[in-house]
N, C-alpha and C positions, 0 to 999 in steps of 0.2 A: 330487582323490584319485587315487592311482596304484594300478593293479591289475596282476597278472600275467596274461598271456595266452599260450596256446600258439601258436607260429608254425611253420608247415610249411616245411621247406627242400626245394626240388625242384632236381634236377640235370638240365641239358640234356645229352642223350647226344651226345658227340662221339667221333671215332675214338680220341682219347687217353683219354677217360674210360671208353669201352667196353673198351679194352685193360686199363686199371687195374682195372675191375670183374671182368673175366675172370680176371686174376691173383689178385685177392682171393678170388673164389669158389673157384678151383682150389686156392689155398692153404688155405682153410678145409676143403675136401673132403679134401685130403691129410692135414691135421692130424687130422680126425675118423677117417680110416682108420687112421692111426698109433695113435690112442687105442684103437680097436677091437682092433687087433692086440696092443697092449700088455695090454689087459684079458684077452684070450684066453690070452696067455702067462702072466700072473699066475695065472689060474684053474688052468691045468695045473700050474704050479709048486706052488700050494697043495694041489691034489688029490694030488700025489705025496707031500707032507708028511704028509697024513692027520691034521693037528692040529685041523681045524675040521669042523663038520657039513657034509657035502658037499651035501646037498639045499638048505640055506639059502644056502650059498656059491654054488652053481650058479645058483640063481634070482636072487640079487643081481647076479652078474656078467652073466647073460643080460639082465636088466633094463637095466643100464648099456650093454651093447652095443646092445640094441634102440633105446634112446634116441638113440644116436649114429648108428645106421643110418637112423632117421627124419630126422635132421638132414641126413645125406648125401643122402637122397632130395629133401629140400627144396632143397638147394644145386644138385643136378642139374637140378631143375625151373627154378630161377633161371637157370642157365646156358643151358638151352634157350630160355627166354624172352628172354634177352639177345641170343642169336644171331638171333632173329626181329625184334627191335625195330630200326626204322630210325634212322639218325643224325638228331638233331634232336628226338627224343622226350623228353618230360619224365618223369623218374623221381622218385618220392618218396624222398628221401635220408634225412632225419631230422626231428626235431621239437625245437625249442628254446623256451625261455620268454622273452618280451619284456614290457616294462613299458609300459602305456599310461596316459594321463591321461584321467580322466572327470570331467566337471563337471555340475552341475545344468543341465538343459536340453539336454544332448547327446542325439543320436539313438542309442539303445541298439543298434538293429539294425546300424547302421554300425560302432559301436565293438566290438560282440560278434563280428562276422564275423572268423573267424581270418585272419590275414595270412599271406602267402606270400612267401618269399624264393627267387628263382630264381638259381642259380649255373651258370656254364659254365666248365669247366676251373679251378675253384677261385676264380673271380672273380664277385662279385655283379653280375648283369646287370639285375635288376629286383626291385622290392619292390612287391607288389600288396596 
Protein backbone atom coordinates (compact mmCIF):
# COMPACT_ATOMS: atom_id res chain seq x y z
CA UNK A 1 0.00 0.00 0.00
CA UNK A 2 1.23 3.48 -0.79
CA UNK A 3 0.61 6.40 1.57
CA UNK A 4 1.48 10.09 1.47
CA UNK A 5 3.92 11.41 4.02
CA UNK A 6 5.19 14.90 4.75
CA UNK A 7 8.89 15.35 4.03
CA UNK A 8 10.81 18.27 5.52
CA UNK A 9 13.21 20.08 3.19
CA UNK A 10 16.16 21.69 4.96
CA UNK A 11 18.67 24.02 3.41
CA UNK A 12 22.33 24.20 4.40
CA UNK A 13 23.26 27.85 4.75
CA UNK A 14 26.10 28.88 2.41
CA UNK A 15 27.32 32.33 1.46
CA UNK A 16 25.36 32.05 -1.77
CA UNK A 17 22.12 30.90 -0.12
CA UNK A 18 22.52 33.46 2.67
CA UNK A 19 22.79 36.23 0.10
CA UNK A 20 19.73 34.89 -1.76
CA UNK A 21 17.72 34.75 1.47
CA UNK A 22 18.77 38.30 2.37
CA UNK A 23 17.59 39.52 -1.03
CA UNK A 24 14.31 37.62 -0.70
CA UNK A 25 13.60 38.95 2.81
CA UNK A 26 14.50 42.52 1.83
CA UNK A 27 12.32 42.24 -1.28
CA UNK A 28 9.41 41.00 0.82
CA UNK A 29 9.92 43.84 3.31
CA UNK A 30 10.06 46.40 0.49
CA UNK A 31 6.87 45.01 -1.08
CA UNK A 32 5.01 45.08 2.25
CA UNK A 33 6.14 48.68 2.84
CA UNK A 34 4.90 49.66 -0.63
CA UNK A 35 1.54 48.04 0.15
CA UNK A 36 1.28 50.01 3.41
CA UNK A 37 2.06 53.24 1.61
CA UNK A 38 -0.47 52.44 -1.11
CA UNK A 39 -3.18 51.63 1.45
CA UNK A 40 -2.57 54.90 3.27
CA UNK A 41 -2.69 56.78 -0.03
CA UNK A 42 -5.97 55.08 -1.01
CA UNK A 43 -7.48 55.87 2.39
CA UNK A 44 -6.66 59.57 2.06
CA UNK A 45 -8.00 59.58 -1.48
CA UNK A 46 -11.30 58.00 -0.38
CA UNK A 47 -11.60 60.29 2.64
CA UNK A 48 -11.38 63.30 0.36
CA UNK A 49 -14.17 61.86 -1.79
CA UNK A 50 -16.51 61.53 1.24
CA UNK A 51 -18.51 58.81 -0.53
CA UNK A 52 -18.06 56.16 2.16
CA UNK A 53 -18.49 55.92 5.92
CA UNK A 54 -15.21 57.23 7.22
CA UNK A 55 -15.25 55.22 10.50
CA UNK A 56 -15.69 51.84 8.80
CA UNK A 57 -13.32 52.78 6.05
CA UNK A 58 -10.63 53.96 8.42
CA UNK A 59 -10.86 50.86 10.62
CA UNK A 60 -10.68 48.56 7.58
CA UNK A 61 -7.62 50.31 6.17
CA UNK A 62 -5.95 50.43 9.60
CA UNK A 63 -6.51 46.70 9.98
CA UNK A 64 -4.91 46.03 6.58
CA UNK A 65 -1.94 48.30 7.35
CA UNK A 66 -1.47 46.69 10.79
CA UNK A 67 -1.42 43.20 9.24
CA UNK A 68 1.32 44.27 6.88
CA UNK A 69 3.27 45.98 9.66
CA UNK A 70 3.20 42.72 11.64
CA UNK A 71 4.55 40.89 8.60
CA UNK A 72 7.28 43.51 8.28
CA UNK A 73 8.28 42.93 11.93
CA UNK A 74 8.46 39.19 11.25
CA UNK A 75 10.66 39.74 8.18
CA UNK A 76 12.92 42.07 10.18
CA UNK A 77 13.26 39.37 12.85
CA UNK A 78 14.13 36.82 10.16
CA UNK A 79 16.75 39.20 8.77
CA UNK A 80 18.30 39.62 12.24
CA UNK A 81 18.39 35.85 12.75
CA UNK A 82 19.93 35.30 9.31
CA UNK A 83 22.77 37.68 10.17
CA UNK A 84 23.44 35.72 13.37
CA UNK A 85 23.43 32.24 11.80
CA UNK A 86 26.81 30.83 10.82
CA UNK A 87 27.46 29.33 7.40
CA UNK A 88 26.77 25.59 7.52
CA UNK A 89 23.62 25.88 9.63
CA UNK A 90 20.54 23.94 8.56
CA UNK A 91 17.38 25.95 7.95
CA UNK A 92 13.92 24.51 7.50
CA UNK A 93 13.08 25.56 3.96
CA UNK A 94 9.76 23.93 3.15
CA UNK A 95 7.68 20.79 3.40
CA UNK A 96 6.65 18.53 0.53
CA UNK A 97 4.67 15.34 0.32
CA UNK A 98 6.24 12.05 -0.65
CA UNK A 99 4.85 8.62 -1.21
CA UNK A 100 6.05 5.62 0.81
CA UNK A 101 5.23 1.93 0.53
CA UNK A 102 3.94 0.15 3.60
CA UNK A 103 3.49 -3.58 3.82
CA UNK A 104 2.15 -5.94 6.44
CA UNK A 105 4.96 -6.60 8.89
CA UNK A 106 6.76 -3.27 8.38
CA UNK A 107 7.95 -1.41 11.46
CA UNK A 108 5.51 1.50 11.70
CA UNK A 109 7.86 3.63 13.80
CA UNK A 110 10.50 3.56 11.08
CA UNK A 111 7.99 4.20 8.30
CA UNK A 112 6.09 6.92 10.18
CA UNK A 113 9.15 9.01 11.03
CA UNK A 114 9.12 11.99 8.74
CA UNK A 115 11.90 11.97 6.23
CA UNK A 116 14.17 14.93 5.58
CA UNK A 117 15.77 16.14 2.37
CA UNK A 118 18.87 18.30 2.82
CA UNK A 119 19.81 20.68 0.01
CA UNK A 120 22.85 22.87 -0.48
CA UNK A 121 22.77 25.59 -3.12
CA UNK A 122 19.82 23.91 -4.84
CA UNK A 123 21.40 20.45 -4.98
CA UNK A 124 20.17 17.51 -2.89
CA UNK A 125 23.03 16.50 -0.59
CA UNK A 126 21.29 14.00 1.69
CA UNK A 127 18.02 12.17 2.27
CA UNK A 128 17.50 11.12 5.88
